[in-house]
C-alpha positions in Angstrom: 0.0 0.0 0.0 2.8 2.5 0.8 4.3 1.9 -2.7 0.9 2.9 -4.2 0.8 6.0 -2.0 4.3 6.9 -3.0 3.6 6.5 -6.5 0.5 8.8 -6.4 2.5 11.4 -4.2 5.3 11.5 -6.9 2.8 11.7 -9.6 1.2 14.5 -8.1 4.8 16.1 -7.7 5.3 15.6 -11.3 2.2 17.1 -12.4 2.8 20.3 -10.4 6.3 20.6 -11.6 5.3 20.2 -15.2 2.4 22.7 -14.7 4.6 25.4 -13.1 7.3 25.0 -15.8 4.8 25.5 -18.6 3.4 28.5 -16.5 6.8 30.0 -16.1 8.4 29.1 -19.4 5.5 28.3 -21.9 7.7 28.6 -25.1 10.2 26.1 -23.5 7.9 23.6 -21.7 4.8 22.9 -24.2 1.8 21.1 -23.1 -0.7 19.7 -25.4 -1.1 18.6 -29.1 -3.8 18.7 -31.6 -5.2 15.5 -30.0 -4.5 16.0 -26.4 -5.3 19.0 -24.4 -2.8 20.5 -21.8 -4.7 19.1 -18.8 -4.5 15.6 -20.1 -0.9 16.0 -21.2 0.1 17.2 -17.8 -1.6 14.2 -16.1 -0.2 11.7 -18.6 3.3 13.2 -18.8 3.5 13.2 -14.9 2.3 9.5 -14.8 5.0 8.5 -17.4 7.7 10.4 -15.5 6.9 8.4 -12.3 6.5 5.1 -14.3 9.7 5.3 -16.2 11.7 6.6 -13.1 10.5 3.6 -10.9 11.3 1.2 -13.8 14.9 2.6 -13.8 15.1 2.1 -10.2 13.8 -1.4 -10.3 16.4 -2.3 -13.0 19.2 -0.7 -10.8 17.8 -2.8 -7.8 17.7 -6.1 -9.9 21.2 -5.6 -11.4 22.4 -5.2 -7.5 24.0 -2.0 -8.6 25.2 -0.1 -5.4 25.8 3.5 -5.1 27.8 4.3 -1.9 28.3 8.0 -1.4 25.2 10.0 -0.8 26.4 12.7 -3.1 26.7 10.0 -5.9 23.1 8.9 -5.2 21.8 12.6 -5.7 23.8 12.6 -9.1 22.2 9.2 -10.2 18.8 10.7 -9.3 19.6 13.6 -11.5 20.7 11.8 -14.4 17.7 9.5 -14.1 15.3 12.3 -14.1 17.1 13.8 -17.1 17.0 10.6 -19.1 13.2 10.2 -18.4 12.3 13.7 -19.1 14.2 13.7 -22.3 12.4 10.4 -23.4 9.0 11.9 -22.5 9.8 15.1 -24.4 10.8 13.0 -27.6 7.5 11.2 -27.6 5.7 14.6 -27.3 3.1 13.5 -30.0 2.0 10.7 -27.5 2.7 12.3 -24.1 1.6 15.9 -25.2 4.6 17.3 -23.2 7.5 18.9 -25.2 10.7 20.6 -24.1 12.6 22.9 -26.6 16.2 22.1 -25.4 18.2 19.6 -23.4 19.2 22.5 -21.2 15.5 23.0 -20.1 15.4 19.2 -19.4 18.3 19.6 -17.2 16.6 22.5 -15.2 13.5 20.5 -14.6 15.6 17.4 -13.8 17.3 19.3 -11.0 14.1 20.8 -9.6 12.3 17.4 -9.8 15.3 15.5 -8.2 15.4 18.0 -5.4 11.6 18.1 -4.8 11.6 14.2 -4.9 14.6 14.0 -2.3 12.8 16.6 -0.1 9.3 14.7 -0.2 11.3 11.5 0.4 13.0 12.8 3.5 10.0 14.4 4.9 7.2 11.7 4.4 9.0 8.4 3.6 11.9 8.4 6.1 12.6 4.8 6.0 12.6 4.9 2.3 15.7 5.0 0.1 14.4 7.9 -1.9 13.6 5.8 -4.8 10.2 6.3 -6.5 
């Protein structure tokens, strides 16, 4: 049950971050296509963000890859967020969320990683910070 709650919480965080990114820089973070309106693009992209991120963490867990220093864990989290956001932006006709440049993917990956770490530490203390 806690994994489901954690998934929903991080999904909500993703939706909020995508919304504010589009609100702040609408020419760089684009929501919606001719088939998907901006609301559903935000919902679906937030879902994909958490789904792909949790899949990457599961692959890391299955492969028994261990990251020891905590600053490297943060770096891995930023890289994973970057990869996932880049993939979601590249499938923009399906996801409805486009990003104009890899630089803006990096900005959103940094903010997303920071917010995920903060929420993990505040509400899921026994957790490892994974989605």
